[in-house]
MDAnalysis code that builds the backbone (N, CA, C; Angstrom):
import MDAnalysis as mda
import numpy as np

u = mda.Universe.empty(474, n_residues=158, atom_resindex=np.repeat(np.arange(158), 3), trajectory=True)
u.add_TopologyAttr("name", ["N", "CA", "C"] * 158)
u.add_TopologyAttr("resid", np.arange(1, 159))
u.add_TopologyAttr("resname", ["MET", "THR", "THR", "PRO", "MET", "THR", "TRP", "LEU", "ARG", "PRO", "GLU", "PHE", "GLN", "GLY", "ARG", "GLU", "ASP", "GLU", "LEU", "ILE", "HIS", "LEU", "ALA", "ALA", "ALA", "ALA", "ASP", "LEU", "ALA", "GLY", "VAL", "THR", "ARG", "SER", "ALA", "VAL", "SER", "ASN", "TRP", "GLN", "ARG", "ARG", "HIS", "GLU", "THR", "PHE", "PRO", "GLY", "LEU", "ALA", "LEU", "LEU", "THR", "GLY", "SER", "PRO", "ASP", "ARG", "PRO", "THR", "LYS", "TRP", "VAL", "PRO", "ARG", "ALA", "GLU", "PHE", "GLU", "GLU", "PHE", "ALA", "ARG", "ALA", "GLN", "ARG", "GLU", "LYS", "PRO", "ARG", "GLY", "ARG", "THR", "GLY", "PRO", "ARG", "GLY", "LYS", "ILE", "ARG", "THR", "ARG", "ALA", "VAL", "ILE", "VAL", "GLN", "GLU", "ARG", "VAL", "ASP", "ARG", "CYS", "ALA", "ARG", "GLN", "VAL", "ALA", "ARG", "LEU", "GLU", "ALA", "GLN", "GLU", "GLU", "GLU", "ARG", "THR", "ALA", "ALA", "LEU", "ARG", "ARG", "THR", "ARG", "ALA", "GLU", "LEU", "ARG", "GLN", "ALA", "ARG", "GLU", "GLN", "LEU", "LEU", "ALA", "ALA", "ARG", "ALA", "ARG", "ILE", "ASP", "GLU", "GLU", "ARG", "ALA", "ALA", "PHE", "GLU", "ALA", "LEU", "ALA", "SER", "SER", "SER", "SER", "ARG"])
u.atoms.positions = np.array([
    [45.130, 34.793, 18.640],
    [44.827, 35.169, 17.002],
    [43.141, 35.373, 17.403],
    [42.724, 36.637, 16.352],
    [41.031, 36.678, 16.535],
    [40.733, 36.081, 15.213],
    [39.312, 36.146, 15.761],
    [38.524, 35.615, 14.659],
    [38.050, 36.564, 13.333],
    [38.595, 36.821, 12.289],
    [37.801, 38.093, 11.539],
    [36.488, 38.039, 11.404],
    [35.961, 39.185, 11.369],
    [34.483, 39.488, 11.626],
    [33.936, 40.571, 10.648],
    [33.000, 40.369, 9.805],
    [32.505, 41.209, 8.827],
    [31.113, 41.507, 9.134],
    [30.987, 42.929, 9.486],
    [29.581, 43.344, 9.993],
    [28.804, 43.761, 8.584],
    [27.527, 42.887, 8.433],
    [26.513, 43.388, 7.341],
    [25.533, 44.348, 7.820],
    [25.243, 44.072, 9.263],
    [24.434, 44.805, 9.844],
    [24.991, 45.518, 10.596],
    [25.507, 46.874, 10.808],
    [26.141, 47.332, 11.958],
    [25.338, 47.414, 13.057],
    [24.162, 47.663, 12.834],
    [23.015, 47.994, 14.270],
    [23.021, 46.747, 15.144],
    [23.589, 45.466, 14.919],
    [23.558, 44.694, 15.834],
    [24.952, 44.160, 16.439],
    [25.958, 45.123, 16.145],
    [26.964, 45.449, 16.680],
    [27.238, 45.703, 17.830],
    [27.842, 44.935, 19.275],
    [27.181, 45.165, 20.071],
    [26.270, 44.104, 21.077],
    [25.650, 43.785, 19.897],
    [24.405, 42.942, 20.525],
    [24.596, 41.402, 19.686],
    [25.431, 41.206, 19.734],
    [26.269, 39.316, 19.385],
    [25.099, 38.577, 19.812],
    [24.782, 38.673, 21.510],
    [23.870, 37.929, 21.834],
    [22.611, 37.484, 21.407],
    [21.966, 38.437, 20.609],
    [21.198, 38.504, 19.600],
    [21.055, 37.675, 18.263],
    [22.292, 37.542, 18.149],
    [22.610, 36.678, 16.914],
    [22.627, 35.115, 16.731],
    [22.482, 34.509, 15.847],
    [22.345, 33.024, 15.581],
    [22.843, 32.335, 14.573],
    [24.118, 31.252, 14.389],
    [24.286, 31.305, 13.095],
    [23.673, 30.479, 12.516],
    [24.029, 30.067, 11.576],
    [22.371, 29.089, 10.915],
    [22.790, 27.392, 11.211],
    [23.720, 27.009, 11.619],
    [23.732, 26.065, 11.970],
    [22.930, 25.567, 12.792],
    [23.125, 26.749, 14.239],
    [22.255, 26.485, 15.327],
    [20.835, 26.515, 15.104],
    [20.744, 27.625, 14.240],
    [19.185, 28.145, 13.606],
    [18.572, 26.858, 13.423],
    [19.217, 26.155, 12.290],
    [18.721, 24.555, 11.567],
    [18.486, 24.012, 13.058],
    [19.076, 23.796, 14.322],
    [18.824, 22.476, 15.282],
    [17.690, 23.566, 16.203],
    [17.677, 24.790, 16.359],
    [16.697, 25.692, 16.719],
    [15.350, 25.222, 15.970],
    [15.057, 25.175, 14.602],
    [13.719, 25.070, 14.128],
    [14.066, 24.037, 13.746],
    [14.722, 22.868, 14.190],
    [14.424, 21.076, 13.940],
    [14.241, 20.610, 12.277],
    [15.333, 21.579, 11.721],
    [15.358, 20.902, 10.368],
    [16.592, 21.101, 10.505],
    [16.942, 20.130, 8.886],
    [18.924, 20.257, 8.835],
    [19.465, 21.695, 7.892],
    [20.652, 21.354, 8.286],
    [21.489, 22.878, 7.629],
    [21.190, 22.682, 6.401],
    [20.894, 22.054, 5.446],
    [20.622, 22.198, 3.848],
    [19.086, 22.912, 3.933],
    [18.274, 22.308, 4.999],
    [16.968, 23.256, 4.561],
    [17.166, 24.640, 5.442],
    [17.936, 24.870, 5.893],
    [18.121, 26.701, 5.991],
    [18.943, 27.282, 4.700],
    [19.944, 26.622, 4.864],
    [20.514, 26.781, 3.592],
    [19.789, 27.105, 2.051],
    [18.741, 26.472, 1.753],
    [17.707, 26.180, 1.120],
    [16.756, 27.628, 1.053],
    [16.262, 27.705, 1.964],
    [15.265, 28.843, 2.816],
    [16.421, 30.004, 2.462],
    [17.533, 30.359, 2.667],
    [18.110, 31.332, 2.386],
    [18.343, 31.964, 0.952],
    [18.505, 30.909, 0.220],
    [18.765, 30.904, -1.121],
    [17.614, 31.374, -1.778],
    [16.340, 30.949, -1.195],
    [14.909, 30.547, -2.454],
    [14.253, 31.926, -1.771],
    [14.048, 32.084, -0.653],
    [13.079, 32.688, -0.049],
    [13.739, 34.858, 0.161],
    [13.251, 35.599, -0.059],
    [13.408, 37.228, -0.140],
    [13.373, 36.982, 1.222],
    [12.655, 36.670, 1.840],
    [12.185, 37.094, 2.881],
    [12.804, 36.559, 4.385],
    [14.249, 35.812, 4.122],
    [14.774, 35.146, 4.431],
    [15.718, 36.193, 5.471],
    [15.796, 36.208, 6.760],
    [16.685, 37.291, 7.714],
    [17.833, 37.465, 6.914],
    [18.015, 38.625, 6.929],
    [19.625, 39.164, 6.295],
    [20.320, 38.944, 7.064],
    [21.873, 38.520, 6.782],
    [22.619, 38.140, 7.435],
    [23.426, 39.354, 8.157],
    [23.706, 39.428, 9.290],
    [23.878, 40.416, 10.189],
    [25.828, 40.555, 10.231],
    [26.372, 39.351, 10.169],
    [27.513, 39.047, 10.459],
    [28.580, 38.016, 10.034],
    [29.083, 38.076, 9.458],
    [30.193, 36.602, 8.928],
    [31.432, 36.415, 9.704],
    [31.650, 35.629, 10.251],
    [33.114, 35.087, 10.995],
    [33.793, 33.942, 10.347],
    [35.028, 34.156, 10.828],
    [35.951, 32.826, 10.311],
    [36.819, 32.833, 9.101],
    [36.911, 32.308, 8.228],
    [37.859, 31.947, 7.002],
    [36.588, 32.814, 5.687],
    [37.299, 33.618, 5.379],
    [36.450, 34.023, 3.983],
    [35.805, 33.315, 3.069],
    [36.664, 32.275, 3.186],
    [36.546, 30.839, 2.139],
    [35.152, 29.987, 2.584],
    [34.856, 29.881, 3.600],
    [33.748, 29.655, 3.988],
    [33.079, 30.121, 5.627],
    [32.780, 30.901, 5.333],
    [32.449, 32.079, 6.481],
    [30.996, 31.428, 8.006],
    [31.054, 31.477, 8.893],
    [29.686, 31.162, 9.859],
    [28.853, 32.192, 9.231],
    [28.065, 32.129, 9.085],
    [27.082, 32.941, 8.696],
    [25.922, 33.429, 9.831],
    [25.984, 34.363, 10.486],
    [24.856, 35.070, 11.179],
    [23.573, 35.658, 11.277],
    [22.462, 35.122, 11.874],
    [21.556, 36.329, 11.605],
    [20.525, 36.566, 13.239],
    [20.014, 37.594, 12.995],
    [18.877, 37.893, 13.950],
    [18.290, 36.944, 14.305],
    [18.491, 36.396, 15.829],
    [17.700, 35.221, 16.164],
    [16.039, 35.315, 16.145],
    [15.416, 36.596, 16.671],
    [14.143, 36.913, 16.415],
    [13.975, 36.768, 15.342],
    [14.262, 37.427, 14.185],
    [13.892, 37.305, 12.972],
    [13.946, 35.956, 12.340],
    [14.766, 35.226, 12.544],
    [14.975, 33.907, 12.184],
    [13.984, 33.183, 12.712],
    [13.655, 33.103, 14.077],
    [12.492, 32.316, 14.852],
    [10.978, 32.696, 14.148],
    [10.700, 33.792, 13.558],
    [9.715, 34.543, 12.900],
    [9.657, 33.901, 11.570],
    [10.765, 33.519, 11.065],
    [10.439, 33.022, 9.514],
    [10.371, 31.371, 9.685],
    [11.226, 31.091, 10.306],
    [10.724, 29.455, 10.507],
    [9.543, 29.027, 11.397],
    [8.856, 30.091, 12.052],
    [7.647, 29.599, 12.554],
    [6.815, 29.926, 10.972],
    [6.869, 30.732, 10.336],
    [6.134, 31.499, 9.006],
    [5.973, 29.761, 7.900],
    [7.396, 29.361, 8.266],
    [7.345, 28.121, 7.457],
    [7.316, 27.229, 7.553],
    [7.119, 26.850, 9.014],
    [6.353, 25.382, 9.600],
    [4.766, 26.073, 9.439],
    [4.390, 27.059, 9.608],
    [2.851, 27.072, 9.284],
    [2.057, 27.147, 7.733],
    [3.039, 27.234, 6.872],
    [2.598, 26.653, 5.490],
    [2.247, 25.882, 4.850],
    [1.531, 25.755, 3.944],
    [1.170, 23.991, 3.741],
    [2.226, 23.386, 3.358],
    [2.154, 22.395, 3.405],
    [3.649, 21.785, 2.689],
    [3.099, 21.302, 1.182],
    [4.013, 20.594, 0.269],
    [3.926, 20.193, -0.899],
    [3.817, 21.482, -1.706],
    [3.573, 20.500, -3.098],
    [3.922, 21.623, -4.042],
    [2.338, 22.262, -4.263],
    [2.081, 23.610, -5.267],
    [0.914, 24.175, -5.218],
    [0.726, 23.961, -6.823],
    [1.507, 23.690, -7.653],
    [1.144, 23.084, -8.775],
    [0.777, 22.336, -9.296],
    [0.425, 21.624, -10.393],
    [-0.059, 20.191, -11.174],
    [1.009, 19.254, -10.605],
    [0.712, 17.956, -10.441],
    [1.651, 17.370, -10.349],
    [0.638, 15.977, -10.302],
    [1.875, 14.695, -10.738],
    [1.199, 13.634, -10.750],
    [0.777, 12.860, -9.243],
    [0.578, 11.492, -9.669],
    [-0.537, 10.863, -8.660],
    [0.151, 10.857, -7.270],
    [-0.625, 11.384, -6.515],
    [0.061, 11.233, -4.665],
    [-0.036, 9.945, -4.235],
    [1.309, 8.987, -4.160],
    [1.364, 7.899, -2.981],
    [1.926, 7.918, -1.590],
    [0.624, 7.554, -1.184],
    [0.843, 7.409, 0.185],
    [2.062, 6.073, 0.427],
    [3.083, 6.150, 1.662],
    [3.557, 4.944, 2.006],
    [3.184, 3.654, 2.022],
    [2.007, 3.624, 2.747],
    [0.788, 2.463, 2.686],
    [0.673, 2.081, 1.241],
    [0.674, 2.919, 0.184],
    [0.110, 2.676, -1.386],
    [1.807, 2.075, -1.832],
    [2.828, 2.822, -1.497],
    [4.315, 2.445, -2.043],
    [4.342, 0.624, -1.825],
    [3.863, 0.598, -0.125],
    [4.043, -0.637, 0.172],
    [3.297, -1.376, -0.619],
    [2.296, -1.196, -0.552],
    [1.293, -2.526, -1.269],
    [1.602, -2.718, -2.596],
    [2.072, -1.784, -3.165],
    [2.797, -1.919, -4.740],
    [3.648, -2.911, -4.239],
    [4.422, -2.609, -3.680],
    [5.523, -3.593, -3.487],
    [5.105, -5.172, -3.377],
    [4.277, -5.235, -2.426],
    [3.389, -6.856, -1.925],
    [2.659, -7.197, -3.472],
    [2.309, -6.436, -3.911],
    [1.404, -6.528, -5.094],
    [2.432, -7.078, -6.174],
    [3.636, -6.689, -6.378],
    [4.716, -7.199, -7.323],
    [5.084, -8.251, -7.035],
    [5.433, -8.492, -5.492],
    [6.352, -9.415, -4.940],
    [5.188, -11.074, -5.554],
    [4.192, -10.264, -4.826],
    [2.894, -11.487, -5.242],
    [2.922, -12.155, -6.642],
    [2.859, -11.002, -7.228],
    [3.305, -11.824, -9.071],
    [4.271, -12.545, -9.350],
    [5.538, -12.141, -8.661],
    [6.751, -12.635, -9.074],
    [6.915, -13.929, -8.397],
    [5.966, -14.253, -7.381],
    [5.766, -15.560, -6.839],
    [4.994, -16.593, -7.253],
    [4.580, -16.235, -7.971],
    [3.131, -16.613, -8.931],
    [3.749, -16.934, -9.948],
    [4.819, -16.296, -10.339],
    [5.308, -16.457, -11.926],
    [6.325, -17.539, -11.171],
    [7.185, -17.581, -10.735],
    [7.846, -18.762, -10.135],
    [7.460, -19.651, -10.248],
    [6.310, -19.786, -9.130],
    [5.541, -21.208, -9.118],
    [5.106, -21.696, -10.227],
    [4.658, -20.779, -11.021],
    [4.324, -21.232, -12.291],
    [5.259, -22.115, -13.064],
    [6.382, -21.241, -13.468],
    [7.899, -22.043, -13.851],
    [8.084, -23.484, -13.446],
    [8.135, -23.122, -11.988],
    [8.650, -24.239, -11.041],
    [7.730, -25.784, -11.832],
    [6.228, -25.445, -11.949],
    [5.374, -26.186, -12.441],
    [6.026, -27.080, -13.237],
    [5.991, -26.143, -14.619],
    [6.049, -26.404, -15.926],
    [7.502, -27.251, -15.802],
    [8.657, -26.672, -15.023],
    [9.749, -27.724, -15.071],
    [10.170, -28.789, -14.584],
    [8.837, -28.837, -13.545],
    [8.835, -30.250, -12.540],
    [8.044, -31.207, -13.802],
    [7.208, -30.314, -14.702],
    [5.770, -31.412, -15.098],
    [7.203, -32.097, -16.549],
    [8.313, -31.125, -17.038],
    [8.861, -31.285, -18.014],
    [10.024, -32.280, -17.387],
    [10.652, -32.042, -16.165],
    [11.577, -33.113, -15.639],
    [10.489, -34.210, -15.192],
    [9.600, -34.560, -15.364],
    [8.811, -35.956, -15.615],
    [8.932, -36.743, -16.577],
    [8.325, -35.772, -17.628],
    [8.400, -36.625, -18.619],
    [9.795, -36.956, -19.566],
    [10.787, -36.251, -19.101],
    [12.699, -36.319, -18.979],
    [12.301, -37.665, -18.662],
    [12.366, -38.237, -17.369],
    [12.788, -39.143, -16.558],
    [11.727, -40.404, -17.135],
    [10.536, -40.122, -17.526],
    [9.627, -41.308, -18.051],
    [10.594, -41.748, -19.520],
    [10.964, -40.747, -20.299],
    [11.748, -41.076, -21.372],
    [12.876, -41.665, -21.147],
    [13.385, -41.560, -19.925],
    [14.839, -41.972, -19.941],
    [14.439, -43.128, -19.348],
    [13.425, -43.771, -18.686],
    [13.476, -45.143, -17.986],
    [12.965, -45.637, -19.280],
    [11.947, -44.862, -20.701],
    [11.743, -46.006, -21.440],
    [13.096, -46.019, -22.325],
    [13.923, -45.659, -22.753],
    [15.204, -45.552, -23.437],
    [15.833, -46.255, -22.477],
    [16.174, -46.434, -21.479],
    [17.038, -47.715, -20.474],
    [16.174, -48.684, -20.996],
    [15.038, -49.373, -20.733],
    [14.756, -50.381, -20.812],
    [14.643, -51.457, -22.196],
    [14.300, -49.925, -23.739],
    [15.106, -50.138, -24.844],
    [16.392, -50.374, -25.158],
    [17.544, -49.878, -24.186],
    [18.799, -50.399, -24.352],
    [18.932, -52.092, -23.760],
    [18.335, -52.375, -22.462],
    [18.504, -53.176, -22.102],
    [18.302, -54.530, -23.107],
    [16.755, -54.233, -23.932],
    [15.754, -55.134, -24.402],
    [17.072, -55.132, -25.639],
    [17.456, -54.744, -26.329],
    [18.355, -54.846, -27.057],
    [19.802, -55.474, -26.859],
    [20.012, -54.948, -25.795],
    [21.411, -55.568, -25.334],
    [21.110, -57.310, -25.477],
    [20.089, -57.574, -24.564],
    [19.762, -58.995, -24.455],
    [19.637, -59.891, -25.806],
    [18.711, -58.874, -26.606],
    [18.937, -59.684, -27.924],
    [19.980, -59.637, -28.568],
    [21.174, -58.831, -28.374],
    [22.053, -58.474, -29.448],
    [23.136, -60.121, -28.650],
    [22.743, -60.228, -27.068],
    [23.492, -61.669, -26.432],
    [22.724, -62.702, -26.850],
    [21.883, -62.809, -27.205],
    [20.818, -63.791, -27.856],
    [21.527, -64.041, -29.252],
    [21.829, -62.836, -29.802],
    [22.227, -63.062, -31.157],
    [23.408, -63.767, -31.598],
    [23.978, -63.298, -30.389],
    [25.804, -63.705, -30.373],
    [25.866, -65.537, -29.920],
    [24.878, -64.983, -28.893],
    [25.146, -66.944, -28.344],
    [24.192, -67.451, -29.489],
    [23.345, -67.515, -29.851],
    [23.163, -68.649, -31.179],
    [23.888, -68.459, -32.239],
    [24.864, -67.093, -32.755],
    [26.000, -67.576, -33.944],
    [27.297, -68.508, -33.414],
    [27.482, -68.117, -31.702],
    [28.433, -68.977, -31.621],
    [28.196, -70.608, -31.180],
    [26.696, -70.729, -31.056],
    [26.235, -72.406, -31.176],
    [26.446, -72.554, -32.793],
    [25.866, -71.937, -33.580],
    [25.857, -72.430, -34.662],
    [27.301, -72.732, -35.295],
    [27.914, -71.611, -34.875],
    [29.826, -71.843, -35.806],
    [30.102, -72.791, -34.747],
    [30.294, -73.440, -33.521],
    [30.609, -74.123, -33.097],
    [30.010, -75.660, -33.543],
    [28.318, -75.997, -33.837],
    [28.107, -76.824, -34.377],
    [28.290, -77.450, -35.489],
    [28.630, -76.293, -36.258],
    [29.388, -76.307, -38.049],
    [31.064, -76.990, -38.303],
    [31.649, -76.688, -37.176],
    [33.140, -76.625, -36.802],
    [33.204, -78.171, -36.331],
    [32.639, -79.187, -35.404],
    [32.397, -80.455, -35.493],
    [32.521, -81.387, -36.589],
])
């Protein structure tokens, strides 16, 4: 079975060795396949397709290699980034520093919270000690009262 072929630029028929499919073109240019796909959609100067092969649903697209290399070289030489107004540019170092600052603030907040809770725990423990002492004293007084009452009761019954 032969692969279906559709020539869009018949001048390259018989010169298939001068063509490159877009996936190989991406490898040649050192970019991703999606970058080449974006170039094709966004740039009128992208080389015209010369050949379509394979399934009509998902054809393999071929362009002249020399034209693609020239286009890719022009893309690499273009200044990068937006040309219009934009927000503040943050370098990776700035982003990492912001993350470090955010973590440092969080550590400081948690340490302050720990100190507050430690102080509250100390106060609670002191109050608990005091309440236990008061309970022991109250039990001792009840025991004394009970002993005195029993002593009175036994002396009056004699």
